[in-house]
BALOBA-1460 file (C-alpha; in Angstrom, 3 decimals):
// residues 321
<rec num="1" residu="m" x="-35.405" y="51.597" z="-22.696"/>
<rec num="2" residu="k" x="-31.796" y="51.875" z="-23.727"/>
<rec num="3" residu="f" x="-30.823" y="52.302" z="-20.078"/>
<rec num="4" residu="n" x="-32.886" y="49.295" z="-19.070"/>
<rec num="5" residu="s" x="-31.408" y="47.221" z="-21.875"/>
<rec num="6" residu="l" x="-27.872" y="48.121" z="-20.875"/>
<rec num="7" residu="y" x="-28.673" y="47.458" z="-17.242"/>
<rec num="8" residu="l" x="-30.135" y="44.049" z="-18.027"/>
<rec num="9" residu="l" x="-27.127" y="43.241" z="-20.223"/>
<rec num="10" residu="s" x="-24.751" y="44.186" z="-17.423"/>
<rec num="11" residu="i" x="-26.671" y="42.102" z="-14.897"/>
<rec num="12" residu="s" x="-26.689" y="39.148" z="-17.301"/>
<rec num="13" residu="f" x="-22.928" y="39.400" z="-17.736"/>
<rec num="14" residu="v" x="-22.353" y="39.457" z="-13.984"/>
<rec num="15" residu="i" x="-24.590" y="36.431" z="-13.511"/>
<rec num="16" residu="f" x="-22.869" y="34.636" z="-16.391"/>
<rec num="17" residu="a" x="-19.386" y="35.461" z="-15.098"/>
<rec num="18" residu="t" x="-20.304" y="34.471" z="-11.568"/>
<rec num="19" residu="g" x="-21.736" y="31.251" z="-12.911"/>
<rec num="20" residu="c" x="-18.519" y="30.549" z="-14.789"/>
<rec num="21" residu="f" x="-16.430" y="31.033" z="-11.670"/>
<rec num="22" residu="r" x="-18.876" y="28.952" z="-9.672"/>
<rec num="23" residu="n" x="-18.854" y="26.222" z="-12.305"/>
<rec num="24" residu="s" x="-15.064" y="26.356" z="-12.427"/>
<rec num="25" residu="s" x="-14.908" y="25.892" z="-8.673"/>
<rec num="26" residu="t" x="-17.447" y="23.083" z="-8.877"/>
<rec num="27" residu="t" x="-15.439" y="21.410" z="-11.636"/>
<rec num="28" residu="e" x="-12.233" y="21.601" z="-9.599"/>
<rec num="29" residu="t" x="-14.064" y="20.137" z="-6.619"/>
<rec num="30" residu="k" x="-15.435" y="17.300" z="-8.742"/>
<rec num="31" residu="i" x="-11.988" y="16.556" z="-10.162"/>
<rec num="32" residu="r" x="-10.521" y="16.365" z="-6.654"/>
<rec num="33" residu="e" x="-13.409" y="14.209" z="-5.481"/>
<rec num="34" residu="q" x="-12.819" y="11.855" z="-8.398"/>
<rec num="35" residu="e" x="-9.096" y="11.715" z="-7.642"/>
<rec num="36" residu="n" x="-9.798" y="10.974" z="-3.993"/>
<rec num="37" residu="s" x="-12.714" y="8.643" z="-4.675"/>
<rec num="38" residu="l" x="-12.671" y="5.414" z="-2.744"/>
<rec num="39" residu="f" x="-13.858" y="3.694" z="-5.908"/>
<rec num="40" residu="s" x="-10.407" y="3.334" z="-7.417"/>
<rec num="41" residu="k" x="-10.143" y="1.637" z="-10.754"/>
<rec num="42" residu="s" x="-9.843" y="-2.126" z="-10.748"/>
<rec num="43" residu="t" x="-6.196" y="-2.962" z="-11.430"/>
<rec num="44" residu="f" x="-5.472" y="-6.527" z="-10.333"/>
<rec num="45" residu="e" x="-6.973" y="-9.741" z="-11.692"/>
<rec num="46" residu="l" x="-6.299" y="-11.868" z="-8.623"/>
<rec num="47" residu="n" x="-9.354" y="-14.032" z="-8.140"/>
<rec num="48" residu="t" x="-7.855" y="-16.973" z="-6.277"/>
<rec num="49" residu="v" x="-4.960" y="-17.530" z="-3.930"/>
<rec num="50" residu="e" x="-3.311" y="-19.547" z="-6.690"/>
<rec num="51" residu="d" x="-3.349" y="-16.395" z="-8.830"/>
<rec num="52" residu="l" x="-1.461" y="-14.587" z="-6.066"/>
<rec num="53" residu="y" x="1.108" y="-17.397" z="-5.824"/>
<rec num="54" residu="q" x="1.683" y="-17.239" z="-9.576"/>
<rec num="55" residu="f" x="1.916" y="-13.452" z="-9.673"/>
<rec num="56" residu="l" x="4.418" y="-13.338" z="-6.812"/>
<rec num="57" residu="t" x="6.574" y="-16.154" z="-8.188"/>
<rec num="58" residu="y" x="9.747" y="-14.862" z="-9.808"/>
<rec num="59" residu="t" x="10.315" y="-15.231" z="-13.547"/>
<rec num="60" residu="e" x="12.728" y="-13.416" z="-15.820"/>
<rec num="61" residu="s" x="9.832" y="-11.306" z="-17.099"/>
<rec num="62" residu="a" x="8.555" y="-10.497" z="-13.600"/>
<rec num="63" residu="y" x="6.422" y="-7.362" z="-13.351"/>
<rec num="64" residu="p" x="8.137" y="-4.884" z="-10.951"/>
<rec num="65" residu="l" x="5.936" y="-3.163" z="-8.391"/>
<rec num="66" residu="v" x="5.932" y="-0.259" z="-5.973"/>
<rec num="67" residu="s" x="5.005" y="-0.916" z="-2.344"/>
<rec num="68" residu="a" x="3.752" y="2.252" z="-0.650"/>
<rec num="69" residu="h" x="5.141" y="2.312" z="2.892"/>
<rec num="70" residu="r" x="2.297" y="2.936" z="5.391"/>
<rec num="71" residu="g" x="0.045" y="3.411" z="2.380"/>
<rec num="72" residu="g" x="1.893" y="6.385" z="0.848"/>
<rec num="73" residu="p" x="1.135" y="9.333" z="3.166"/>
<rec num="74" residu="s" x="1.728" y="12.954" z="2.122"/>
<rec num="75" residu="a" x="0.308" y="16.416" z="2.782"/>
<rec num="76" residu="g" x="-3.456" y="16.020" z="3.157"/>
<rec num="77" residu="y" x="-3.263" y="12.226" z="3.176"/>
<rec num="78" residu="p" x="-2.624" y="10.395" z="6.477"/>
<rec num="79" residu="e" x="-0.715" y="7.149" z="6.796"/>
<rec num="80" residu="n" x="-2.790" y="3.960" z="7.107"/>
<rec num="81" residu="a" x="-5.929" y="5.602" z="5.675"/>
<rec num="82" residu="i" x="-8.128" y="4.135" z="2.945"/>
<rec num="83" residu="e" x="-8.362" y="7.540" z="1.265"/>
<rec num="84" residu="t" x="-4.562" y="7.584" z="0.988"/>
<rec num="85" residu="f" x="-4.531" y="4.033" z="-0.386"/>
<rec num="86" residu="s" x="-7.096" y="5.083" z="-2.979"/>
<rec num="87" residu="r" x="-4.960" y="8.009" z="-4.134"/>
<rec num="88" residu="i" x="-2.058" y="5.624" z="-4.755"/>
<rec num="89" residu="a" x="-4.212" y="2.955" z="-6.406"/>
<rec num="90" residu="n" x="-5.672" y="5.507" z="-8.824"/>
<rec num="91" residu="k" x="-2.172" y="6.197" z="-10.161"/>
<rec num="92" residu="m" x="-0.433" y="2.819" z="-10.341"/>
<rec num="93" residu="p" x="-0.617" y="-0.939" z="-9.723"/>
<rec num="94" residu="a" x="0.520" y="-0.903" z="-6.107"/>
<rec num="95" residu="i" x="1.232" y="-2.939" z="-3.051"/>
<rec num="96" residu="i" x="-0.064" y="-1.167" z="0.041"/>
<rec num="97" residu="e" x="1.988" y="-1.783" z="3.182"/>
<rec num="98" residu="c" x="-0.074" y="-1.018" z="6.266"/>
<rec num="99" residu="d" x="0.121" y="-1.524" z="10.028"/>
<rec num="100" residu="i" x="-2.322" y="-3.314" z="12.312"/>
<rec num="101" residu="r" x="-3.129" y="-2.716" z="15.966"/>
<rec num="102" residu="l" x="-5.731" y="-4.125" z="18.346"/>
<rec num="103" residu="s" x="-8.458" y="-2.020" z="19.978"/>
<rec num="104" residu="k" x="-9.669" y="-2.561" z="23.539"/>
<rec num="105" residu="d" x="-12.617" y="-4.583" z="22.226"/>
<rec num="106" residu="s" x="-10.330" y="-6.756" z="20.066"/>
<rec num="107" residu="i" x="-11.014" y="-5.175" z="16.691"/>
<rec num="108" residu="l" x="-8.115" y="-4.986" z="14.241"/>
<rec num="109" residu="v" x="-7.551" y="-1.415" z="13.090"/>
<rec num="110" residu="l" x="-4.930" y="0.281" z="10.923"/>
<rec num="111" residu="m" x="-2.400" y="2.179" z="13.020"/>
<rec num="112" residu="h" x="1.384" y="2.152" z="13.266"/>
<rec num="113" residu="d" x="2.079" y="3.546" z="16.724"/>
<rec num="114" residu="e" x="1.009" y="2.117" z="20.069"/>
<rec num="115" residu="t" x="-0.211" y="5.575" z="21.021"/>
<rec num="116" residu="l" x="-2.596" y="7.957" z="19.279"/>
<rec num="117" residu="e" x="-0.975" y="11.386" z="19.598"/>
<rec num="118" residu="r" x="1.238" y="11.477" z="16.480"/>
<rec num="119" residu="t" x="-1.325" y="10.382" z="13.899"/>
<rec num="120" residu="t" x="-4.734" y="11.231" z="15.395"/>
<rec num="121" residu="t" x="-6.585" y="13.789" z="17.474"/>
<rec num="122" residu="g" x="-6.693" y="11.288" z="20.350"/>
<rec num="123" residu="k" x="-4.435" y="10.620" z="23.320"/>
<rec num="124" residu="g" x="-3.114" y="7.525" z="25.045"/>
<rec num="125" residu="r" x="-2.687" y="3.931" z="23.974"/>
<rec num="126" residu="i" x="-4.817" y="2.577" z="21.172"/>
<rec num="127" residu="n" x="-5.570" y="-0.645" z="23.091"/>
<rec num="128" residu="k" x="-7.272" y="1.387" z="25.833"/>
<rec num="129" residu="l" x="-10.115" y="2.542" z="23.551"/>
<rec num="130" residu="n" x="-12.998" y="0.636" z="21.993"/>
<rec num="131" residu="l" x="-13.621" y="0.900" z="18.260"/>
<rec num="132" residu="t" x="-16.569" y="3.258" z="18.813"/>
<rec num="133" residu="d" x="-14.275" y="5.727" z="20.584"/>
<rec num="134" residu="l" x="-11.496" y="5.319" z="18.009"/>
<rec num="135" residu="k" x="-13.954" y="6.114" z="15.213"/>
<rec num="136" residu="e" x="-14.627" y="9.497" z="16.832"/>
<rec num="137" residu="l" x="-11.014" y="10.540" z="16.215"/>
<rec num="138" residu="k" x="-9.651" y="12.205" z="13.095"/>
<rec num="139" residu="l" x="-6.396" y="11.302" z="11.396"/>
<rec num="140" residu="k" x="-3.479" y="13.707" z="10.964"/>
<rec num="141" residu="d" x="-1.497" y="13.934" z="7.743"/>
<rec num="142" residu="s" x="2.276" y="13.684" z="7.344"/>
<rec num="143" residu="e" x="2.646" y="17.337" z="8.390"/>
<rec num="144" residu="g" x="0.585" y="16.887" z="11.555"/>
<rec num="145" residu="k" x="-2.490" y="18.642" z="10.183"/>
<rec num="146" residu="v" x="-5.910" y="17.281" z="11.097"/>
<rec num="147" residu="t" x="-7.918" y="15.792" z="8.199"/>
<rec num="148" residu="s" x="-11.530" y="14.645" z="7.933"/>
<rec num="149" residu="y" x="-10.438" y="10.997" z="7.633"/>
<rec num="150" residu="r" x="-11.027" y="8.340" z="10.303"/>
<rec num="151" residu="i" x="-9.202" y="5.247" z="11.557"/>
<rec num="152" residu="p" x="-10.188" y="2.296" z="9.358"/>
<rec num="153" residu="t" x="-10.636" y="-1.259" z="10.527"/>
<rec num="154" residu="l" x="-8.661" y="-3.974" z="8.788"/>
<rec num="155" residu="e" x="-11.931" y="-5.442" z="7.575"/>
<rec num="156" residu="e" x="-12.950" y="-2.143" z="5.958"/>
<rec num="157" residu="a" x="-9.588" y="-1.863" z="4.210"/>
<rec num="158" residu="l" x="-9.656" y="-5.432" z="2.909"/>
<rec num="159" residu="v" x="-13.189" y="-5.069" z="1.555"/>
<rec num="160" residu="w" x="-12.198" y="-1.835" z="-0.199"/>
<rec num="161" residu="g" x="-8.988" y="-3.297" z="-1.643"/>
<rec num="162" residu="r" x="-10.411" y="-6.160" z="-3.719"/>
<rec num="163" residu="g" x="-9.202" y="-5.785" z="-7.308"/>
<rec num="164" residu="k" x="-7.474" y="-2.498" z="-6.503"/>
<rec num="165" residu="v" x="-4.294" y="-3.346" z="-4.544"/>
<rec num="166" residu="i" x="-2.255" y="-6.069" z="-2.909"/>
<rec num="167" residu="f" x="-1.817" y="-5.609" z="0.834"/>
<rec num="168" residu="t" x="1.239" y="-6.414" z="2.903"/>
<rec num="169" residu="l" x="-0.041" y="-6.512" z="6.468"/>
<rec num="170" residu="d" x="2.339" y="-5.614" z="9.287"/>
<rec num="171" residu="a" x="0.619" y="-7.052" z="12.362"/>
<rec num="172" residu="k" x="2.206" y="-5.718" z="15.545"/>
<rec num="173" residu="n" x="3.411" y="-8.015" z="18.327"/>
<rec num="174" residu="d" x="0.152" y="-8.199" z="20.273"/>
<rec num="175" residu="i" x="-1.909" y="-9.330" z="17.275"/>
<rec num="176" residu="p" x="-2.947" y="-13.009" z="17.443"/>
<rec num="177" residu="y" x="-2.307" y="-14.638" z="14.072"/>
<rec num="178" residu="q" x="-5.551" y="-16.574" z="14.405"/>
<rec num="179" residu="l" x="-7.554" y="-13.333" z="14.660"/>
<rec num="180" residu="l" x="-5.681" y="-11.873" z="11.691"/>
<rec num="181" residu="s" x="-6.311" y="-15.014" z="9.651"/>
<rec num="182" residu="d" x="-10.008" y="-14.956" z="10.588"/>
<rec num="183" residu="v" x="-10.470" y="-11.398" z="9.270"/>
<rec num="184" residu="i" x="-8.619" y="-12.190" z="6.025"/>
<rec num="185" residu="t" x="-10.744" y="-15.320" z="5.562"/>
<rec num="186" residu="k" x="-13.993" y="-13.539" z="6.460"/>
<rec num="187" residu="t" x="-13.380" y="-10.891" z="3.783"/>
<rec num="188" residu="n" x="-12.165" y="-13.510" z="1.269"/>
<rec num="189" residu="a" x="-8.976" y="-11.489" z="0.910"/>
<rec num="190" residu="q" x="-6.391" y="-14.291" z="0.734"/>
<rec num="191" residu="s" x="-5.892" y="-13.683" z="-2.985"/>
<rec num="192" residu="y" x="-4.552" y="-10.159" z="-2.382"/>
<rec num="193" residu="s" x="-3.085" y="-10.269" z="1.136"/>
<rec num="194" residu="v" x="0.481" y="-10.922" z="2.272"/>
<rec num="195" residu="v" x="1.355" y="-11.087" z="5.977"/>
<rec num="196" residu="i" x="4.688" y="-9.651" z="7.107"/>
<rec num="197" residu="t" x="6.840" y="-11.740" z="9.455"/>
<rec num="198" residu="y" x="10.258" y="-10.936" z="10.921"/>
<rec num="199" residu="s" x="11.654" y="-14.369" z="11.801"/>
<rec num="200" residu="s" x="11.382" y="-18.008" z="10.771"/>
<rec num="201" residu="k" x="9.600" y="-18.626" z="14.087"/>
<rec num="202" residu="q" x="6.868" y="-16.119" z="13.235"/>
<rec num="203" residu="a" x="6.597" y="-17.457" z="9.689"/>
<rec num="204" residu="k" x="6.194" y="-20.990" z="11.041"/>
<rec num="205" residu="a" x="3.489" y="-19.909" z="13.515"/>
<rec num="206" residu="l" x="1.521" y="-18.165" z="10.773"/>
<rec num="207" residu="y" x="1.929" y="-21.063" z="8.348"/>
<rec num="208" residu="r" x="0.591" y="-23.522" z="10.924"/>
<rec num="209" residu="i" x="-2.530" y="-21.406" z="11.484"/>
<rec num="210" residu="n" x="-3.213" y="-20.773" z="7.794"/>
<rec num="211" residu="p" x="-0.956" y="-22.578" z="5.319"/>
<rec num="212" residu="d" x="-2.622" y="-20.812" z="2.365"/>
<rec num="213" residu="l" x="-1.515" y="-17.319" z="3.339"/>
<rec num="214" residu="m" x="1.277" y="-15.623" z="1.444"/>
<rec num="215" residu="i" x="4.134" y="-14.630" z="3.758"/>
<rec num="216" residu="s" x="6.595" y="-11.758" z="3.527"/>
<rec num="217" residu="a" x="9.667" y="-13.214" z="5.218"/>
<rec num="218" residu="s" x="12.782" y="-11.338" z="6.282"/>
<rec num="219" residu="i" x="15.589" y="-13.002" z="4.297"/>
<rec num="220" residu="k" x="18.919" y="-11.217" z="4.429"/>
<rec num="221" residu="s" x="21.174" y="-14.222" z="3.918"/>
<rec num="222" residu="v" x="21.054" y="-17.666" z="2.346"/>
<rec num="223" residu="d" x="21.016" y="-19.075" z="5.890"/>
<rec num="224" residu="d" x="17.707" y="-17.288" z="6.524"/>
<rec num="225" residu="l" x="16.223" y="-19.062" z="3.508"/>
<rec num="226" residu="t" x="17.545" y="-22.394" z="4.768"/>
<rec num="227" residu="r" x="15.868" y="-21.852" z="8.150"/>
<rec num="228" residu="l" x="12.547" y="-21.097" z="6.471"/>
<rec num="229" residu="a" x="12.810" y="-24.205" z="4.319"/>
<rec num="230" residu="a" x="13.411" y="-26.252" z="7.473"/>
<rec num="231" residu="q" x="10.004" y="-25.056" z="8.747"/>
<rec num="232" residu="g" x="8.352" y="-26.732" z="5.764"/>
<rec num="233" residu="i" x="7.103" y="-23.488" z="4.188"/>
<rec num="234" residu="p" x="6.871" y="-23.881" z="0.385"/>
<rec num="235" residu="d" x="8.804" y="-21.428" z="-1.771"/>
<rec num="236" residu="n" x="5.605" y="-20.283" z="-3.502"/>
<rec num="237" residu="r" x="4.218" y="-19.009" z="-0.180"/>
<rec num="238" residu="i" x="7.169" y="-16.651" z="0.310"/>
<rec num="239" residu="i" x="8.145" y="-13.207" z="-0.887"/>
<rec num="240" residu="a" x="11.490" y="-12.117" z="0.569"/>
<rec num="241" residu="f" x="12.132" y="-8.799" z="2.276"/>
<rec num="242" residu="i" x="15.880" y="-8.414" z="1.695"/>
<rec num="243" residu="g" x="16.530" y="-5.309" z="3.804"/>
<rec num="244" residu="i" x="17.077" y="-1.581" z="3.280"/>
<rec num="245" residu="q" x="20.410" y="-1.722" z="1.482"/>
<rec num="246" residu="q" x="21.565" y="-3.351" z="-1.720"/>
<rec num="247" residu="p" x="21.801" y="-7.124" z="-1.086"/>
<rec num="248" residu="k" x="24.610" y="-9.410" z="-2.135"/>
<rec num="249" residu="e" x="24.250" y="-10.779" z="-5.641"/>
<rec num="250" residu="e" x="24.509" y="-14.349" z="-4.303"/>
<rec num="251" residu="l" x="21.385" y="-13.904" z="-2.187"/>
<rec num="252" residu="v" x="19.289" y="-12.452" z="-5.009"/>
<rec num="253" residu="t" x="20.417" y="-15.197" z="-7.403"/>
<rec num="254" residu="t" x="19.550" y="-17.935" z="-4.908"/>
<rec num="255" residu="l" x="16.116" y="-16.482" z="-4.157"/>
<rec num="256" residu="h" x="15.309" y="-16.119" z="-7.845"/>
<rec num="257" residu="q" x="16.433" y="-19.686" z="-8.489"/>
<rec num="258" residu="h" x="13.811" y="-20.720" z="-5.922"/>
<rec num="259" residu="g" x="11.195" y="-18.612" z="-7.708"/>
<rec num="260" residu="i" x="11.051" y="-16.167" z="-4.791"/>
<rec num="261" residu="k" x="10.557" y="-12.481" z="-5.535"/>
<rec num="262" residu="t" x="12.390" y="-9.851" z="-3.512"/>
<rec num="263" residu="i" x="11.237" y="-6.697" z="-1.726"/>
<rec num="264" residu="l" x="13.922" y="-4.037" z="-1.327"/>
<rec num="265" residu="g" x="13.227" y="-1.401" z="1.325"/>
<rec num="266" residu="t" x="14.331" y="1.840" z="-0.312"/>
<rec num="267" residu="l" x="12.841" y="3.884" z="2.538"/>
<rec num="268" residu="g" x="15.657" y="5.791" z="4.146"/>
<rec num="269" residu="n" x="19.072" y="5.905" z="2.485"/>
<rec num="270" residu="l" x="18.085" y="4.438" z="-0.895"/>
<rec num="271" residu="d" x="15.151" y="6.849" z="-1.248"/>
<rec num="272" residu="r" x="17.496" y="9.730" z="-0.442"/>
<rec num="273" residu="q" x="19.993" y="8.392" z="-2.970"/>
<rec num="274" residu="a" x="17.282" y="8.328" z="-5.631"/>
<rec num="275" residu="e" x="16.191" y="11.857" z="-4.719"/>
<rec num="276" residu="q" x="19.756" y="13.109" z="-5.202"/>
<rec num="277" residu="r" x="20.614" y="11.139" z="-8.343"/>
<rec num="278" residu="g" x="17.216" y="11.238" z="-10.063"/>
<rec num="279" residu="y" x="14.127" y="9.050" z="-10.185"/>
<rec num="280" residu="q" x="15.706" y="6.691" z="-12.733"/>
<rec num="281" residu="t" x="17.756" y="5.323" z="-9.814"/>
<rec num="282" residu="y" x="14.707" y="3.272" z="-8.838"/>
<rec num="283" residu="a" x="14.986" y="1.381" z="-12.133"/>
<rec num="284" residu="e" x="18.615" y="0.630" z="-11.291"/>
<rec num="285" residu="y" x="17.464" y="-1.056" z="-8.076"/>
<rec num="286" residu="i" x="15.249" y="-3.297" z="-10.208"/>
<rec num="287" residu="e" x="18.143" y="-4.028" z="-12.567"/>
<rec num="288" residu="k" x="20.193" y="-5.182" z="-9.576"/>
<rec num="289" residu="g" x="17.617" y="-7.748" z="-8.480"/>
<rec num="290" residu="a" x="14.780" y="-6.049" z="-6.601"/>
<rec num="291" residu="d" x="11.284" y="-7.048" z="-7.734"/>
<rec num="292" residu="v" x="9.310" y="-4.787" z="-5.386"/>
<rec num="293" residu="l" x="10.416" y="-1.400" z="-4.051"/>
<rec num="294" residu="s" x="9.063" y="-0.553" z="-0.604"/>
<rec num="295" residu="t" x="9.317" y="3.221" z="-0.601"/>
<rec num="296" residu="d" x="8.259" y="6.491" z="0.987"/>
<rec num="297" residu="r" x="8.327" y="8.043" z="-2.509"/>
<rec num="298" residu="p" x="5.811" y="5.896" z="-4.422"/>
<rec num="299" residu="f" x="5.046" y="8.371" z="-7.213"/>
<rec num="300" residu="e" x="8.721" y="8.922" z="-8.052"/>
<rec num="301" residu="a" x="9.413" y="5.184" z="-7.958"/>
<rec num="302" residu="h" x="6.395" y="4.481" z="-10.153"/>
<rec num="303" residu="k" x="7.595" y="7.016" z="-12.721"/>
<rec num="304" residu="a" x="10.838" y="5.079" z="-13.117"/>
<rec num="305" residu="l" x="9.196" y="1.660" z="-13.086"/>
<rec num="306" residu="d" x="6.524" y="2.682" z="-15.585"/>
<rec num="307" residu="y" x="9.231" y="3.738" z="-18.054"/>
<rec num="308" residu="y" x="11.169" y="0.536" z="-17.325"/>
<rec num="309" residu="i" x="8.067" y="-1.618" z="-17.937"/>
<rec num="310" residu="r" x="7.115" y="0.137" z="-21.168"/>
<rec num="311" residu="k" x="10.646" y="0.041" z="-22.560"/>
<rec num="312" residu="r" x="10.848" y="-3.718" z="-22.000"/>
<rec num="313" residu="n" x="7.236" y="-4.372" z="-22.923"/>
<rec num="314" residu="i" x="6.612" y="-6.240" z="-19.656"/>
<rec num="315" residu="t" x="3.061" y="-7.476" z="-19.175"/>
<rec num="316" residu="s" x="1.189" y="-9.665" z="-16.713"/>
<rec num="317" residu="p" x="-2.132" y="-11.483" z="-17.041"/>
<rec num="318" residu="y" x="-2.837" y="-10.405" z="-13.458"/>
<rec num="319" residu="i" x="-2.691" y="-6.658" z="-14.144"/>
<rec num="320" residu="r" x="-5.374" y="-4.769" z="-16.060"/>
<rec num="321" residu="h" x="-4.291" y="-1.616" z="-17.898"/>
C-alpha cells in the first residue's frame, strides 16, 4: 500500500507539473493572441468628417501623433497587413500610413510594390492577378520570412479601422480617385481617412471628385501652399507633409497660422538621428514644429511623445484613454 501510495503521489505530481507547463504555454499563447487580436481597443472618437477636420486643425495645444510608415512592419509583422496595424493600435493612438494597388479585377488592395516577390509568396505584377488569386498568397515580414497573414483589401482595412486608427492612404498612380472615393464612402470611413497627394494638380483632382475628403498635401515651401489655395481647397481639408528633413521655421509658422498641421517624415536620416541620440529626439522634432511624425520606428517615437504629452498634460476630446 505504501508503494502504491507513493506511486500514485509521483504520478499526480507529474500530471500536475505537466499541467502547469501546459497551462503556462496556453497562457503565453493567449497573451500573444490578445496582443495580436484584430479587435484593438477603440481609441479615436471621430464620428463625423467634421470631427476629423477639427482634430487635424492646428492649435497651440495640438495632440502630437505617430504615423506608422507602411503600418509599422517588424519581425513577424508584414507591411500593409491588418494584423500589423492592430499591433500598433493596441499600443498607441496612431495614424496608419498604407499603400494601395489595383488587382486585375479592379479591387483595391494594400500593397506597396508593383510586383509581389518582395512582400508575398507570389510572383509577377499585382495587376495581373484577380483578388481570389491574391488571397491565396501569404505575406512576408520585414525579414523576408513567410507569415500566415494575407493581403487585405482596402475595404477590409477601413472596416477594421473604425474607432481604432486614422488612415493616410497612399494610392499609387494607376488608382482612379473615383474608385478610391467610392470605397471610402461605401465603408463610411471619411471621418478617419486622409488621402495622400503629391502635387497641387493631384489635390485638385481629388477635391473635385470628393470635396469632403481630408487631403495630405506635399507642402515644402510657402509657394506650395499658395498653389493649393489657388485650387480652392480649404485650409481645413489639408494636412501638410513637409518632407523628410527639418523644415524652415517660416514654413511651419505660416502653416500653423492657417490652422494646418504638419507631418514630418522622420523615416531615413531623422530616424537614424533619433536612434543615435536617443528616443527623446522625437520630442525635439515636435518642439520644432512637427505635429505628426511619419516613422519606421513607431514604438520609439511613441515613447517620446507619450512622455511629452503627459508632461504638458495635453488632451483631446477625440482621443479616448
